[in-house]
Phi, psi and omega in degrees: 000129185289143181295135178301134183251150180262134180267131178286130179285342183270307190246348185081010177294130183250024183251018183273126177300144181300142179084004174278149182268330181232154179291126180292342183263310187248342179089002185289146180290136183264141174272136194288326177285168183278343181258133176293130182296121176276127179261155176283167180297324180295315185296318179293321175297318182294327182267008189290334185247020177259138184266137188278318183203186183249126182256119181294334179291313181290328177292318179293314177293327180291332179290318182291316174311303184297322187285325177293309177308315176301312180291324177290309187285306191284314196256319186278313185301317174297335183278328180276326185248100184299341179292323181289137176224102186249039173278150178051229183303331176297314177296324183288327178292322178285346181289333182296317176283331179288317173289332169293325181291316180297327173291319184296308180302330177284320177299321179291322192263342186281142177283147183075201178255124184224090182260318191285324186298313178289328175301300178304318182292319178298322173298312184294330176282322189291336181293307178295317182300318177298313181294319177298323182288321179291326176289330193264005181283142182229300180265310186268088188260146167224163178300153178294320182297332174295326175297316182291324177289323170296327174299313184294322174293327171291329170290322176297315174304324177301312178302313181302314180298315173302320175298317177296314171302320181291320182291320175298315181300309184288332184075180180294151181293148177296151182288139186288136177283135179251000000 
């Protein structure tokens, strides 16, 4: 006799084993009972901007977006336009708005709520970017710990950008009914 499977209320996948806490297809939290828990309108509004799980697909896409933006703006643009100089600390300061923009773009195009994915992607891009910018400093030198602090600020701004992108995508909350 086949083991009972749980159907995901988010995507409809019916291949989740009994006792699983997350859907194997979309990562949405699964309700343990056979009937979906009905939330009140107030509870749904309160949960409107909360992320349920992490999507590896959107993590990969966010990583591509962050890496491409960083490569084009921080490393490519100064080669094309000789007036720009993003070596060392200047490049690290420019990473903050670039990663913020990457967070907004990912938040705008991703379905559902995705704040974690662009933030993790920015962290993954910040490690080699920080290393390359520390190694490339010649005239305008900063201590290495300042590069780390600027990278952390950039990752924080990515989270803010992803939230802004999601808010724009979802629109204003509906007016409460009385």
